[in-house]
C-alpha positions as a printed Julia matrix, in Angstrom:
317×3 Matrix{Float64}:
 35.32  -64.71   20.07
 35.73  -60.95   20.33
 32.71  -58.98   19.23
 33.06  -55.8    17.23
 32.94  -52.62   19.22
 29.64  -50.77   18.98
 29.66  -48.16   16.26
 27.04  -45.84   17.66
 29.8   -43.44   18.72
 30.59  -42.92   15.03
 27.35  -40.95   14.77
 29.17  -38.15   16.57
 31.3   -37.67   13.48
 28.5   -37.91   10.93
 27.13  -34.53   10.0
 24.02  -34.11    7.93
 24.34  -32.17    4.69
 22.03  -29.47    6.06
 24.25  -29.11    9.15
 27.37  -28.74    7.0
 25.55  -26.18    4.82
 24.55  -24.17    7.86
 28.12  -24.23    9.21
 29.5   -23.06    5.86
 26.85  -20.34    5.69
 27.74  -19.17    9.19
 31.47  -19.12    8.38
 30.95  -17.13    5.17
 28.62  -14.69    6.92
 31.24  -14.11    9.64
 33.97  -13.57    7.04
 31.86  -10.96    5.24
 30.39   -9.22    8.28
 33.34   -9.08   10.69
 35.22   -6.43    8.65
 32.07   -4.29    8.88
 31.86   -4.58   12.67
 33.28   -1.1    13.32
 30.73    0.41   10.97
 27.99   -1.65   12.61
 28.83   -0.26   16.07
 28.51    3.24   14.6
 25.25    2.26   12.91
 23.65    0.92   16.08
 22.6     4.39   17.24
 20.85    5.06   13.92
 19.08    1.68   14.15
 17.79    2.32   17.67
 16.63    5.81   16.67
 14.81    4.61   13.53
 11.35    6.1    13.05
  8.66    3.58   13.88
  6.16    4.88   11.31
  8.52    4.06    8.43
  9.2     0.6     9.85
  5.46   -0.07   10.02
  5.24    0.91    6.33
  8.03   -1.57    5.55
  6.04   -4.33    7.27
  3.0    -3.42    5.17
  5.24   -3.75    2.11
  6.07   -7.32    3.14
  2.36   -8.13    3.46
  1.77   -6.84   -0.09
  4.69   -8.95   -1.37
  2.93  -12.01    0.04
 -0.35  -11.08   -1.65
  1.32  -10.53   -5.03
  3.33  -13.77   -4.71
  0.04  -15.61   -4.2
 -1.57  -13.88   -7.19
  1.28  -14.99   -9.47
  0.55  -18.67   -8.81
 -3.22  -18.26   -8.8
 -3.15  -16.58  -12.23
 -0.31  -18.64  -13.73
 -1.41  -22.19  -12.92
 -4.25  -23.5   -15.16
 -6.04  -24.99  -12.16
 -8.17  -23.45   -9.45
 -5.86  -22.83   -6.5
 -7.53  -21.6    -3.27
 -6.19  -18.11   -2.57
 -5.99  -18.55    1.21
 -4.25  -21.91    1.0
 -1.8   -20.65   -1.63
 -1.08  -17.61    0.56
 -0.21  -19.96    3.4
  2.26  -21.79    1.13
  3.89  -18.53    0.04
  4.21  -17.52    3.68
  5.82  -20.9     4.44
  8.5   -20.15    1.83
  9.68  -17.35    4.13
 10.93  -20.25    6.24
 11.94  -22.84    3.6
 13.91  -20.27    1.59
 16.1   -19.73    4.67
 17.21  -23.38    4.59
 18.61  -23.48    1.04
 20.48  -20.95   -1.14
 19.14  -19.03   -4.16
 15.45  -19.52   -3.36
 15.64  -23.29   -3.88
 13.61  -23.88   -0.72
 10.74  -21.84   -2.14
 10.81  -23.61   -5.5
 10.89  -27.02   -3.83
  8.04  -26.26   -1.45
  5.86  -24.79   -4.2
  6.63  -27.85   -6.34
  5.34  -30.14   -3.59
  2.23  -27.96   -3.2
  1.41  -27.9    -6.92
  2.0   -31.65   -7.23
 -0.63  -32.35   -4.6
 -3.1   -29.5    -5.02
 -3.06  -28.95   -8.8
 -2.71  -32.65   -9.75
  0.47  -31.96  -11.71
  3.45  -34.29  -12.07
  6.55  -33.49  -10.03
  8.36  -32.31  -13.16
  5.45  -30.13  -14.35
  5.17  -28.58  -10.89
  8.89  -27.82  -10.82
  8.63  -26.3   -14.3
  5.77  -24.0   -13.25
  7.73  -22.94  -10.17
 10.71  -22.18  -12.42
  8.48  -20.36  -14.92
  7.33  -18.22  -12.02
 10.97  -17.22  -11.47
 11.41  -16.45  -15.19
  8.35  -14.22  -15.11
  9.76  -12.56  -12.01
 13.0   -11.9   -13.91
 11.06  -10.24  -16.76
  8.9    -8.21  -14.38
 11.98   -7.12  -12.44
 13.63   -5.54  -15.47
 10.37   -3.95  -16.58
 10.27   -2.21  -13.19
 13.89   -1.09  -13.54
 13.22    0.21  -17.05
 10.21    2.19  -15.88
 12.2     3.65  -12.98
 14.8     5.04  -15.4
 12.04    7.07  -17.07
 11.03    8.94  -13.92
 14.27    9.35  -11.95
 18.05    9.55  -12.17
 20.76    7.71  -10.26
 23.25    9.32   -7.88
 25.47    6.25   -7.82
 29.14    6.73   -8.56
 31.24    3.6    -8.63
 34.62    2.41   -9.84
 33.59   -1.24   -9.72
 34.89   -3.27  -12.72
 31.4    -4.28  -13.81
 32.66   -5.86  -17.03
 35.01   -8.13  -15.11
 32.28   -9.02  -12.61
 29.91  -10.08  -15.4
 32.7   -12.06  -17.09
 33.37  -13.96  -13.86
 29.67  -14.68  -13.35
 29.38  -15.84  -16.96
 32.39  -18.13  -16.54
 30.88  -19.66  -13.41
 27.6   -20.33  -15.21
 29.5   -21.86  -18.14
 31.47  -24.18  -15.87
 28.27  -25.25  -14.04
 26.58  -25.93  -17.39
 29.51  -28.01  -18.68
 29.59  -30.06  -15.48
 25.85  -30.68  -15.73
 26.09  -31.78  -19.36
 28.92  -34.23  -18.72
 27.01  -36.15  -16.04
 24.58  -38.47  -17.83
 22.06  -38.66  -15.01
 21.95  -34.88  -14.7
 21.88  -34.51  -18.48
 18.83  -36.77  -18.79
 16.94  -34.87  -16.1
 17.95  -31.54  -17.65
 16.69  -32.53  -21.11
 13.41  -33.76  -19.63
 13.06  -30.56  -17.61
 13.78  -28.28  -20.59
 11.23  -30.18  -22.68
  8.56  -29.66  -20.06
  9.61  -26.01  -19.67
  9.0   -25.28  -23.36
  5.64  -27.02  -23.11
  4.64  -24.9   -20.12
  5.84  -21.71  -21.81
  3.74  -22.5   -24.88
  0.74  -23.16  -22.63
  1.23  -19.82  -20.88
  1.67  -17.91  -24.15
 -1.63  -19.3   -25.4
 -3.3   -17.44  -22.52
 -2.01  -13.83  -22.85
 -4.45  -12.52  -20.24
 -3.16  -14.99  -17.66
  0.45  -14.18  -18.59
 -0.16  -10.43  -18.33
 -1.74  -10.77  -14.89
  1.15  -12.96  -13.73
  3.72  -10.38  -14.93
  1.82   -7.51  -13.27
  1.59   -9.5   -10.03
  5.3   -10.27  -10.21
  6.01   -6.57  -10.74
  4.01   -6.01   -7.57
  6.4    -8.32   -5.67
  9.43   -6.32   -6.85
  7.73   -3.01   -6.07
  6.8    -4.27   -2.59
 10.39   -5.18   -1.72
 11.65   -1.86   -3.08
  9.08   -0.12   -0.86
 10.47   -2.09    2.1
 14.01   -0.91    1.26
 12.78    2.66    0.74
 10.9     2.7     4.05
 13.75    1.21    6.1
 16.15    3.71    4.49
 13.81    6.61    5.27
 13.5     5.4     8.86
 17.18    6.28    9.46
 17.16    9.44    7.33
 18.5     8.03    4.04
 16.76    9.42    0.97
 17.48    7.43   -2.2
 16.07    7.96   -5.68
 13.77    5.31   -7.12
 16.43    4.18   -9.58
 19.04    3.92   -6.82
 16.65    1.72   -4.85
 16.18   -0.59   -7.83
 19.94   -0.74   -8.48
 20.52   -1.63   -4.83
 17.83   -4.28   -5.09
 19.48   -5.66   -8.27
 22.78   -5.88   -6.41
 21.11   -7.71   -3.53
 19.32  -10.16   -5.84
 22.5   -10.84   -7.79
 24.38  -11.56   -4.57
 21.5   -13.8    -3.49
 21.65  -15.77   -6.75
 25.4   -16.47   -6.69
 25.87  -16.79   -2.93
 26.18  -20.33   -1.54
 24.66  -19.26    1.77
 20.93  -19.64    2.55
 19.23  -16.32    1.87
 22.56  -14.9     0.72
 23.51  -14.12    4.33
 26.41  -11.71    4.36
 26.65  -11.32    0.59
 23.3    -9.52    0.21
 24.06   -7.12    3.05
 27.48   -6.31    1.65
 26.17   -5.78   -1.91
 23.27   -3.47   -0.99
 25.41   -1.51    1.48
 28.09   -0.96   -1.17
 25.53    0.41   -3.65
 23.97    2.78   -1.09
 27.41    4.05   -0.06
 28.26    4.65   -3.72
 25.16    6.88   -3.9
 26.89    9.27   -1.47
 25.41    7.98    1.78
 27.47    7.81    4.97
 28.65    4.17    5.5
 27.15    3.98    9.0
 23.76    5.19    7.75
 23.91    2.87    4.74
 24.64   -0.15    6.9
 21.88    0.81    9.35
 19.3     0.99    6.55
 20.4    -2.39    5.15
 20.37   -4.07    8.57
 16.79   -2.88    9.07
 15.85   -3.96    5.54
 17.15   -7.48    6.14
 15.52   -7.58    9.55
 12.12   -6.8     8.03
 12.46   -8.76    4.77
 14.52  -11.75    5.91
 14.68  -12.4     9.66
 11.25  -11.4    10.98
  9.27  -13.37    8.32
 10.93  -16.59    9.5
  8.57  -16.74   12.5
  5.23  -16.59   10.6
  6.9   -18.65    7.85
  7.67  -21.48   10.25
  4.13  -21.39   11.66
  2.71  -21.52    8.11
  5.09  -24.37    7.27
  3.9   -26.41   10.24
  0.23  -25.76    9.38
  0.75  -26.71    5.71
  2.43  -29.99    6.68
 -0.14  -30.8     9.35
 -3.04  -30.21    6.96
 -1.29  -32.19    4.19
 -1.19  -29.28    1.74
  2.2   -30.57    0.56
């Protein structure tokens, strides 16, 4: 009797979902970045000549973003969360957010943390993590609104913004329809929305806590804008406050709709386009954005991974 051939060799053709995601992210990043290669070669000189003092300030901005991110959870969650431990979790999201698109890694990791440390159910923890993002959305536009009161924009663009928003709206509509037609997803969505309203009502009943959470979230946005400002100044680019916020909006929008982890490629292209439209030389614009992403995205991966390992080892999640 002939035995079946061993199937272990089939493992060579089985790719994990994370591996496929990383390959797709790499391919999309190459597609977006390769056309900018000529500009990047011209930008390299500006990057190497960047002023160190401004880069140090950008790193300080990242530290403040971590502090404010911790304060949001400490003030928002109706349980006593240790500040140092929560800071470690927020630092770990610098690593987990690089594994999944649109900040899903951060939401997931914070959900695990709140489930264990705040004695919340998995759904309640996910709702609080999502509520944190909603508060961040509100705080973000408060910051933009305030910036319009103190400065003007130099941006000139012929982008069909109306068409862009229509396309984004259509994509969201299609995603919503698909979610509602799948019964399993629909059930989870209804359960999630129910918990979300409950959490929102709980937060509203504590206006002091809500106010502190919004102010802390505004601090996160301001910190990242300071990072962009400092990295731009390091190569001699001087943008108005409103231009910085518009560039940051473009980057966040690209991050939200991009299928790549951390919006690789899409974020760089979006912020660079906005800075160029403000009258900045393309080589200088790209240099400032490369430094911004280096400080805000790539460098934090190292301490983020260390924090991730510590959090897992100490069973914080």
